[in-house]
Phi, psi and omega in degrees: 000313180298324179296321179294318180296317179297317179298318178295320179296317179296316179299316179297319179297314179296317178299317178299316179297318179296320179296317179294316179296319179296320178295320179294316179294317178298318178297318179296320179294319177296318179298315182298326181279347178095001180293130176085002178287136183259336183284108178268147178297153178296143179291159177295149181296147179289156177086029178113156182256124177267153179296142180268146171265156181230136178221143175244121182245131174277131186248134175251142173105359178281125182256347184201173179296325180293327175300313180296320180295318179295317179295320178300316178297319180295320180290322179293336182281350180287124177300132181103346177278122181270328182205138176218128176232124177246128181247117175295318183299315182271352181055047181212160174239132176247122185236137169243130186210165177269109184295341177281340184259336183215138176275135183299337179294340178296329181297316181297323179295314179296321179296315179295318179297336178274358177097013181236177174218157179278128178283128178278142178294151177297137180296141179275147181262139180292000000 
């Protein structure tokens, strides 16, 4: 009898672990695909569309997906940013912005204010 109860408890525990792991994996896949994201990129400026500049910044200090999501929201909130994607996996931010509306140095400030820093490229040797 005790053996049966123990076996049922173990089975329930394993089932619970599988359900939690499945929910976590499913949530990560949904996040990666963009489902449920609320931060929309800033609209293009009125009165004509100016060409967008694009920059890819390597980010140091992100410890989790939520860090990347918070930083992405902060970057998307900058007036003049048309699109911002922050990847925890790649440790980078890809930004498309209107260079007439925002100075690219503003990105480093927002990143620093969010608790991260931009990784400087390794110096090239002559």
